[in-house]
C-alpha positions in Angstrom: 16.3 -212.6 -95.9 17.2 -210.7 -99.0 15.9 -207.4 -100.2 14.3 -207.5 -103.7 12.5 -205.1 -105.9 9.5 -207.4 -106.0 6.3 -206.1 -104.5 4.6 -208.5 -102.1 1.3 -209.9 -103.2 -1.9 -208.9 -101.3 -2.6 -210.8 -98.2 -4.9 -213.8 -98.6 -8.7 -213.3 -98.2 -8.1 -209.5 -98.3 -6.9 -209.5 -94.7 -5.8 -206.1 -93.6 -2.3 -206.2 -92.2 -1.8 -204.4 -88.9 1.5 -204.1 -87.0 1.8 -204.7 -83.3 4.2 -206.1 -80.7 5.0 -209.8 -80.9 3.9 -210.3 -77.3 0.2 -210.3 -76.7 -2.5 -211.9 -74.6 -5.2 -213.9 -76.3 -8.0 -216.3 -75.2 -7.5 -220.0 -75.5 -10.6 -220.0 -77.8 -8.9 -217.5 -80.2 -5.6 -219.4 -80.2 -7.4 -222.7 -80.9 -9.1 -221.1 -83.8 -5.9 -219.5 -85.2 -3.7 -222.6 -84.8 -6.1 -225.4 -85.6 -9.4 -224.3 -87.2 -8.9 -221.3 -89.5 -8.0 -221.7 -93.1 -7.5 -217.9 -93.2 -4.9 -218.1 -90.4 -3.0 -220.9 -92.2 -3.0 -218.9 -95.4 -1.8 -215.8 -93.7 1.0 -217.7 -92.0 2.1 -219.1 -95.3 2.0 -215.7 -96.9 4.0 -214.2 -94.0 6.9 -216.7 -94.3 9.1 -214.4 -96.4 8.6 -211.3 -94.3 11.2 -210.0 -91.8 9.1 -210.0 -88.6 5.9 -211.9 -89.2 5.3 -212.1 -85.5 4.7 -208.4 -85.4 1.8 -208.5 -87.8 0.5 -212.0 -87.8 -1.5 -212.1 -84.5 -2.8 -208.6 -84.7 -4.0 -209.1 -88.3 -5.8 -212.3 -87.3 -7.5 -210.5 -84.5 -9.0 -208.1 -87.1 -10.9 -210.9 -88.9 -14.6 -210.7 -88.3 -15.0 -214.4 -87.5 -12.1 -214.5 -85.0 -13.4 -215.8 -81.6 -13.3 -213.4 -78.7 -12.5 -210.6 -81.2 -12.0 -207.4 -79.2 -12.7 -209.1 -75.9 -9.6 -207.7 -74.3 -10.3 -204.1 -75.3 -12.2 -203.4 -72.1 -9.4 -204.6 -69.8 -5.8 -203.5 -69.0 -3.4 -205.7 -70.9 -0.5 -207.1 -69.0 2.2 -207.9 -71.4 5.9 -207.4 -72.0 7.6 -204.3 -73.2 10.8 -204.7 -75.2 13.4 -202.0 -75.4 16.3 -203.0 -77.6 19.7 -201.8 -76.4 20.2 -199.9 -79.6 17.2 -197.7 -78.7 19.3 -195.9 -76.1 16.2 -195.8 -73.7 16.7 -196.9 -70.1 13.4 -197.2 -68.3 12.2 -198.6 -65.0 8.9 -199.0 -63.3 5.7 -200.4 -64.7 4.0 -199.8 -68.0 0.2 -199.9 -68.4 -1.4 -199.9 -71.8 -5.1 -199.6 -72.4 -6.4 -202.2 -74.9 
């Protein structure tokens, strides 16, 4: 990775880029669509290759596409996922975290 003064081109298909954690829960149907079936997902992955942390925007941005299967399905449930606290953050936590979707 190397910093440049070049501005990144717009995301393909005018996909809005959202940032989120890299660790998420998705339906099998959504993942099949994203990995095998969607030209938009393939184009976004290619566009993301020169970004520092594509995993933090790729999945969440795909979830925002209208034709994404099961879009918003998990919004009504508690999400069980993983919280990452990097050592440099200086935060030391214990217990359980719950995040509403």
